[in-house]
C-alpha positions in Angstrom: 158.2 55.4 106.9 157.1 59.1 106.0 160.7 59.5 104.1 160.6 56.5 102.1 157.0 57.0 101.1 158.2 60.6 100.2 160.9 59.3 98.1 158.9 56.9 96.0 156.2 59.7 95.4 158.4 62.5 94.4 160.0 60.2 91.7 156.4 60.1 90.1 155.7 63.5 89.5 157.3 66.1 87.3 159.9 68.4 87.9 158.4 71.7 89.3 155.4 69.9 90.4 154.3 70.1 94.2 154.1 66.8 96.4 151.8 67.1 99.6 152.9 64.9 102.2 150.7 64.5 105.5 152.4 62.7 108.5 151.8 62.5 112.1 155.0 61.3 113.3 157.0 64.0 115.1 160.2 63.0 113.9 159.1 63.3 110.2 159.2 67.4 110.7 162.9 67.4 111.2 163.6 64.4 109.2 161.7 65.6 105.6 162.9 69.1 105.8 166.4 67.4 106.2 165.9 64.9 103.1 164.5 67.4 100.9 167.6 69.7 101.6 169.9 67.0 100.8 167.7 65.6 97.9 167.9 69.2 96.3 164.0 69.6 96.5 162.1 72.6 98.2 159.6 72.6 101.0 157.3 75.5 99.7 154.9 75.4 102.6 154.9 73.5 106.0 152.1 73.3 108.2 151.3 72.1 111.4 147.9 71.4 112.9 148.0 69.6 116.4 149.6 66.2 115.5 149.4 66.6 112.0 152.2 67.9 109.8 151.6 69.0 106.4 154.6 69.7 103.8 154.2 70.7 100.2 157.5 69.8 98.5 158.5 71.2 94.9 160.4 68.6 92.8 163.5 70.3 91.6 165.7 67.6 90.0 
């Protein structure tokens, strides 16, 4: 679910803007990193605090 919501939200921001994504699914760490690379976006920051994962993804396309 985090991937589909992230895809939907990243399309709503402008190129160069950063989307903050929070997830508590352990699989999201690898899934979102892989998706961002494949989609041509950049994870500018990643934080892990217990089970909470926070991604800052810059839209590049």
